[in-house]
C-alpha positions as a printed NumPy array, in Angstrom:
array([[ 52.878,  29.622,  95.575],
       [ 55.398,  30.485,  93.154],
       [ 55.201,  34.11 ,  93.73 ],
       [ 55.575,  33.686,  97.332],
       [ 58.64 ,  31.855,  96.505],
       [ 59.836,  34.554,  94.509],
       [ 58.986,  36.904,  97.936],
       [ 61.452,  34.514,  99.869],
       [ 64.335,  34.444,  97.901],
       [ 63.825,  38.243,  97.461],
       [ 63.849,  38.416, 101.031],
       [ 67.02 ,  36.13 , 101.412],
       [ 68.843,  37.938,  99.266],
       [ 67.873,  41.733, 100.601],
       [ 68.679,  39.731, 103.998],
       [ 72.461,  38.905, 103.055],
       [ 73.149,  42.322, 101.615],
       [ 72.407,  43.739, 105.137],
       [ 74.391,  40.753, 106.484],
       [ 77.359,  41.863, 104.388],
       [ 76.786,  45.465, 104.81 ],
       [ 77.107,  44.975, 108.321],
       [ 80.198,  42.982, 108.208],
       [ 82.04 ,  46.17 , 106.188],
       [ 80.493,  48.392, 108.691],
       [ 82.067,  46.573, 111.355],
       [ 85.832,  46.841, 109.924],
       [ 85.251,  50.611, 109.453],
       [ 86.833,  51.266, 112.768],
       [ 90.045,  49.559, 111.966],
       [ 90.875,  52.12 , 108.909],
       [ 89.519,  55.76 , 110.465],
       [ 90.459,  54.52 , 114.565],
       [ 87.526,  55.713, 115.255],
       [ 84.681,  53.882, 117.204],
       [ 80.93 ,  53.576, 115.378],
       [ 78.699,  55.641, 115.912],
       [ 75.486,  53.731, 117.687],
       [ 73.096,  56.421, 117.609],
       [ 73.638,  56.621, 113.924],
       [ 70.441,  55.724, 112.215],
       [ 72.671,  53.769, 109.273],
       [ 74.466,  51.617, 112.508],
       [ 72.009,  50.874, 114.587],
       [ 69.102,  49.812, 111.645],
       [ 72.482,  47.356, 110.413],
       [ 72.573,  46.508, 114.205],
       [ 68.975,  45.843, 115.326],
       [ 68.377,  43.916, 112.196],
       [ 71.23 ,  41.77 , 112.315],
       [ 71.722,  40.815, 115.58 ],
       [ 69.236,  38.825, 116.704],
       [ 70.425,  35.875, 113.727],
       [ 74.19 ,  36.72 , 115.04 ],
       [ 73.765,  36.347, 118.306],
       [ 72.422,  32.675, 118.456],
       [ 75.437,  31.146, 116.013],
       [ 77.775,  33.612, 117.814],
       [ 77.567,  31.284, 121.208],
       [ 79.068,  28.559, 118.903],
       [ 81.342,  30.514, 116.234],
       [ 83.6  ,  32.718, 118.004],
       [ 87.677,  31.243, 117.785],
       [ 89.614,  34.051, 119.691],
       [ 89.057,  37.216, 118.217],
       [ 88.003,  35.598, 114.601],
       [ 83.583,  35.954, 115.019],
       [ 82.16 ,  33.002, 112.178],
       [ 78.85 ,  34.161, 112.622],
       [ 78.228,  36.723, 109.573],
       [ 79.697,  33.564, 107.373],
       [ 77.783,  30.741, 108.99 ],
       [ 74.995,  32.85 , 108.678],
       [ 75.456,  33.554, 105.195],
       [ 75.921,  30.037, 104.492],
       [ 72.64 ,  29.013, 106.166],
       [ 70.832,  31.9  , 104.235],
       [ 72.15 ,  30.471, 100.836],
       [ 71.244,  26.839, 101.865],
       [ 67.881,  28.186, 102.889],
       [ 67.456,  30.165,  99.73 ],
       [ 68.518,  26.911,  97.23 ],
       [ 66.019,  24.98 ,  99.346],
       [ 63.185,  26.945,  99.016],
       [ 63.992,  27.761,  95.403],
       [ 64.369,  24.509,  94.366],
       [ 61.047,  23.29 ,  96.024],
       [ 59.117,  25.264,  93.449]])
């Protein structure tokens, strides 16, 4: 059973890094004055993997032009990860 919990913890960490990459990727157009190419395989992967988690959170966590859904998702992932690892 503990091996399963370790795998879940690793998956949560990997997803957290993917989410962080999505956030950093969203800042690129501010510095380059070019929009992201939605057909780029890396951009498409990051959007496809993170959007199912961010979309429901975004309904409640957008304040003006500030989208707090990635922050909420990262906090939620850390809480779930801590709960899973502490249950072992």
